N, C-alpha and C positions, 0 to 999 in steps of 0.2 A: 128626655127631649132636649134639655138644655145642652147636653154634650153634643148632640147632633147640630143644634143651632150654632154652637160655638165653633164646631168643625167647619160649618159653612162660612161663617164670618172669618175664620182664619184663612180659608181658601181665598175669599174676596180680598183680604189684606195682602196675601202673597201675590195674587194676580196684579194688584196695583203696582207692586214694586218691580215686577218682571219687566226686563227691557229688551230681551231678544228671544229667539226661538229655542235656544239651548236652555235658557233659564225656565222657559215655559214647559219644556219637556221634563226638567227636573221637578218642577212643581206638580206636574201631572203624575209622575211616578210617586212622589211623596204622598199625595192625597188619594189618587185613583188607581195606583199600581197594585200588583198582587200582594205586596207586603206593605201597602200604604195604610194610612190612618183609617180610611173607610173600610178596608178589608179587616182591620183589627176590630172595628166596631161590629162588623158582621159576624166575626168569630165568637163574640160574646153573646150572640143570640141563643146559642145552644144551652147556655147556662140558665136561661129564663124559663118560667113556666109557660105552658102551651098558649094560653090566652094572651099573655103579655108578649110572647114571642110573635104572634100574628100581628098584633098592633105595632110592635117595634119594627117588624119586617116591612110593613107598609110604610112607616115613617122613614125607615132607612132607604127604601127605594125612592121615595119622594126626594129625600135629600140628595141621593146619588144622581137623580135626574137633574136637579137644580145645579149640582156641582159640575156635571158634564156639560150643561148648557152654558154655565159661566166660562168653563174652559174653552168650549167651542167658540164662544163669542170673542174671547181674547185671541184665539188662534186665527179666526177670520179677520180680526183687525190687523194682525201681523201679515197675513196673506194679502190683504187689500193694500197695506202700506208698501209691501214688497212689489206688488204688481204696478202700483202707481210710480214707484221709483224706476222700475224696469221700463215702463212706457216713456218716461222722460229721458232716460239714458240711451235708449235704443230707438229714438225717433228717426223716422225715415221720410224724406220728402219724395213722394212717389211721382211728383210732377217733373222732377229733374230728368234730363235725358240719361239713358243707360250708358254703360261702358261697352263699347264694341269689342267682341272677342278678337284675340290676335289671330290673324290668318297667315298661313304659309309657314315656311321654315327656312333655315339657312341651307345653301347648296351643300351637297355631300363633300365636295372638295374643300369648301370653306370650313366645314366642320372638322375635316381631317387636318387642315392647316392650323386651326385653333388648338386642336388636341396636341399636335406635334410641338407647337409653340409653348404650350403649358409644360410639356415634358422637358424641353430645353431650358425653360425658365427655372425649373426646379434644380437643374444641375449647373446653373450659373450663367447661361448664355442669355443675351437679350436680342430681341428682334427689332430691327430698325426698318420701318416701312419705307419702301422706295417705289417710284413708279415702275409698273411692270413693263411698260413700253418706253424706251428711251429714244430721244431725238438723235439724229446723227451728229448734231452739233456737240452734244455732251459725250457721245460715245467715241467719236473719231477726231473732231476738230478742236475740242476744248481742252 
């Protein structure tokens, strides 16, 4: 019985030290995993006489339930902490006005001009925007 109690106390000490979910998972594997300390204790049940095996089996199951409850409580505290941090970082003010979706598109001719301009820019030419309609002063008299 003292070994089972010491195993439970060891789990409590390990859970106090754990600081993140990865560490929590390694503690879970160490104690509750297939090759963990609790599984090793259960393997030793086969070596005991029948009457003592029944009593130790009941005690082992109680300790296992306590250990799983301790682990679950620590896991829930991490989940609560993560969800509260998420709530703070992703806070949205639903009373603000929304962003209107963009409507319309460029004219096909404008799109073609922009594509041609990009091609000429890649081969070294530059486009200088000028007025498309010129006054007769600038075209003939100036």
